[in-house]
N, C-alpha and C positions, 0 to 999 in steps of 0.2 A: 368290315365295312357294312355288311348287311345288318349285323347286330346294332351298330351305331345308328343306322338309318331308321330301323324299326323302333329302337328305344326312343329316339327323338320324336318320331311320329306318335308313339304311345304317350309320351309326356305332353306333347302339344294337344293331342285329342283329349287327354284327361283334364288338362287345364281348361280347355274350352267347355267340356262337359260340366266341370265343377263350377265354373264361373257364370255360365249362361243358362237360365231357365229355358230359354227357347231351344238351346242345343239339347237339353234333356227331353224336351217335348218331341224333338226330331230323332229320338232314340240314338243319340251319339254314344251312349254307353256300349252299344253293340260294337261300334267301331273301336272303342277303347279296348274291349275284350279281345278283339281280333289282333290289334297291334301288340298288346301285352302277351298274348299267346305266341305270336310270331317272334317276339323278343326272347321269350323263354326257349323257343325252339332253336333260335340262332345262338343263344347262350350255351345250350347243350352241345351244339355243333362246334362252337369255339373251344369248349373244354376238351372234347375228344380230339379235335385237330391239334390243339396245343400239346396234348399228351403224346400225339404221334410225331409232331415236328419239332417240339421243344423251342429253342431260340429262333429257329427259322420262321416260326409263326409270326414274329414281330417284324419281319423284313420281307413282305410279299412283293412279287414282281408287279410292274405297272399294269400288265395285262390282267393279272388276277384282281387288282384293285378295280379296274374298269368293269370286269365281269361281275364283281361283287356289287358295284354301284348299280349296274343295270338290274341285277337280281333284286336288290333292295327296293329300287323304285318300282319294279314289276310287282313285288309283294304289296306295296302300298297301293298301287293302281288297282290290283285285284281286290283288295279289301274295300276300296272305295266303290268299285263296281258292285260287289256283293251287298254293301250297305245301301247303295242306291236302289238295287232290286228289292231289298228288304223294305225300304221306305215306300216303294211303289206298290208292293203287295199289301203291307200293313196300313198304309195311307193314314197316318196319325192326324192329319189336319182335314181329311176328307176332300182334298183337292182333286184327286183322280176320280173319285166317285161323283163329285159335283160336275166335273167336266164330261164324264161319260153320260150322265143323265141329262145334262144340258144339250148335248148334241143329239140325243135320242128323241128329243121332243120336237 
């Protein structure tokens, strides 16, 4: 479940990055890299878990699915927070800088 969630997030963020010049201006490529990296991590986890559980891997308990759902959503939320902090620090449009200097006058 975590693999599917992060792969969908990676695909959506990549499509947004590719199709929108404004998204590229807002450094959405960083978000794409985080989601694709998480997807690769969960793919490795799935491979090793399948090697251990074999056919049982495809029949998880409902509690495990819910835990995986929360974990996948938490990974997406953390990536969004990191991207937001990155945007605030880099300030590609100069919005934070303008706001700070405006209030200082």
